[in-house]
Every structure is written in C-alpha cells, then in structure tokens.
C-alpha positions, 0 to 999 in steps of 0.5 A: 500500500502507498505510504503517506507522510502527514505533517501536523497529523496530531492536530484536529483535522490532521488526526482525522485524516490520519484516521481515515488513511489508516482505516483505508489501509495506507501506511502513515507517518505523522510528523508533528511538534505537538505544540497544539497537537496531541500524541494520543490523537494519532490513531494509526502509524508512527509519530515522529516528534519534530519541527518543520524548521528542523531541516535535518530531522525533517530530511531524515524522516522523509528519506527514511519513510520515503513517502509516495505523497505528503499531506501538509497540515502543520500551521497556525490557525487563529486569525486574531493571533495572526493579526497580533503576531503576523511574523509567527504566521509567516514563519510557521505557515509560509516559510516552513511550508517553503522549507518542507517543499525544498526538502521534498523536492531534494528527496524526489517526493512529487505529490503534495496535498495542502491544507488551505483555507477559505480565508484566502478569499477575504470578503468575496463579491459573490456567494457561494464563492468558487475557486476562480474568485480573486484571492484577497485575504484580509488577515495574515493567516489567510495571506500566509496560506495564499502565499503557500498556494502561490509557491505550489502553483509556481513549483508545479509550473516549473517542475513536471515531476511535481503535482499538488492539490490545495483544499480550501476549507470552510468552517470545519466542525464535529468529531469522530463519531466513535469518540476517539478524537476531536477538537482539543485546543486550549483556547478554541475559537470555532463557534460550535466548540465555544458554544458547547464549552459555554454550555459545559460551563467552561466559559461564562458566556458566548459572544455573538459578533454582530446582529445587524447583518443583511441576513434573515436573522441578522447574524453571519452565515457560514458553511460548516463541514464535518471533519470526517467529510473533510478527511474523505475529501483528502483521500479523494484528492490523494486518489486523484494525484496517485492516478496522475491527476494534474495540480488543482485547487478545490473548495471543501464545503457543503454549498449552504450555510447556517447563521450564528443564531441557528448554530446557538439554537442547535447547540442548546437543543443537542446539549439540553442546556441553556447558556448565556449568549451576549450580543457584541459589536461586529468584528472587522472583516467578517463577511455577512455570509461565506459559503462554498461553491463545491461543484468542482470537487464533487465533479472532479474528485467524485467526492460525496459528503455524508454528514451535511446535517448541522445537528449531527455535526454538533452532536458528534462535537458534543459527544467528544466534549463528554469524552474530554470531561472524562479525560480530565476526570481520569487524569486527575485521579491517575496523575503520575501514572503513564496513561490509561485506556479510554474509548479504545485508545491509549492516553499518555501524560 
C-alpha cells in the first residue's frame, strides 16, 4: 500500500485524516511538534516528534519513510493571533511550508496535498464563492496560506515531476463519531466548540459578533463541514494525484450555510442546556455570509459528503466534549501514572 507522510497529523483535522488513511489501509507517518497537537490523537502509524524548521530531522524522516505523497497540515490557525503576531504566521505557515517543499523536492517526493483555507478569499463579491474568485485575504493567516498556494502553483509550473492539490476549507466542525478524537485546543475559537464549552460551563458566556447583518436573522452565515467529510475529501484528492491527476485547487464545503443564531439554537437543543449568549459589536472583516461553491470537487474528485446535517455535526462535537470531561476526570485521579485506556485508545501524560 502507498505510504503517506502527514505533517501536523496530531492536530484536529490532521488526526482525522490520519484516521481515515489508516482505516483505508495506507501506511502513515505523522510528523508533528505537538505544540497544539496531541500524541494520543494519532490513531494509526508512527509519530515522529519534530519541527518543520528542523531541516535535518525533517530530511531524515522523509528519506527514511520515503513517502509516495505528503499531506501538509502543520500551521497556525487563529486569525486574531495572526493579526497580533503576523511574523509567527509567516514563519510557521509560509516559510516552513517553503522549507518542507525544498526538502521534498531534494528527496524526489512529487505529490503534495495542502491544507488551505477559505480565508484566502477575504470578503468575496459573490456567494457561494468558487475557486476562480480573486484571492484577497484580509488577515495574515489567510495571506500566509495564499502565499503557500502561490509557491505550489509556481513549483508545479516549473517542475513536471511535481503535482499538488490545495483544499480550501470552510468552517470545519464535529468529531469522530466513535469518540476517539476531536477538537482539543486550549483556547478554541470555532463557534460550535465555544458554544458547547459555554454550555459545559467552561466559559461564562458566548459572544455573538454582530446582529445587524443583511441576513434573515441578522447574524453571519457560514458553511460548516464535518471533519470526517473533510478527511474523505483528502483521500479523494490523494486518489486523484496517485492516478496522475494534474495540480488543482478545490473548495471543501457543503454549498449552504447556517447563521450564528441557528448554530446557538442547535447547540442548546443537542446539549439540553441553556447558556448565556451576549450580543457584541461586529468584528472587522467578517463577511455577512461565506459559503462554498463545491461543484468542482464533487465533479472532479467524485467526492460525496455524508454528514451535511448541522445537528449531527454538533452532536458528534458534543459527544467528544463528554469524552474530554472524562479525560480530565481520569487524569486527575491517575496523575503520575503513564496513561490509561479510554474509548479504545491509549492516553499518555
């Protein structure tokens, strides 16, 4: 079976893709510095703890593993942090991606799948937005991803031995239905996770930024995609490249959206809990609506999403929050031991 190197495979999205690769029979190696990822989230294959900036370790990993393709997830993802600390994002998301590409070409690896973002579009003129829209990011996070896409395009043009797929994510949410992995950031910024953690009492309130947008209920509309559907899009992109597909870019979304108020209502319904919601001023740069035109990925990669259901997305995320609560409880009881097993996987401290 083909061998796939996954950078950032211990993080939220990367770990779900590693799970999907393992279940599909691929041989997987994860390369992650564990700055935001977790060792226990890597359910298949080997884990090499290393930073992309460590070129010697990265080169040795690539040489020893000899992957048939690389999936690149390792990156900073917080928009607000990118605004306050732009150099961190240009170093981590752009410079490190360039370094990775240099190592891969030196080692003769020519298939690459890139974790990009709808943030490259900025505030698009037309909704749903398609892949031909102008790239006008409004923050360093989106700009850092756009620059990497440019690297990839230029490299593919110059080098006939290199092909890539860039997948532009919209709003990724949900968790593994079996409760093995999910979002585990210390300070989550995603609406669904924030809402559920507010319901749990971890935050005293959930802020809704702007209630006067030109939408039906006045709040922003976003395209939420279940993380397992996103993972299947990566496997579809991998099959496409392995079959000789040409370099391309695809949106990853459902093509429709839900408002902030609708998400809050579903979170309350799923949890059975009421929680404090506070209206706050608009955030600069938030478009009233952002949804994907997903025709291209469905037609070109034969990708069929399975979980286009907001209640299901929120339910799997809520189930994962219950697992997290168990982890925290058990960790408190077993502090000092090497680890324990929960829901069929090993957790190590």
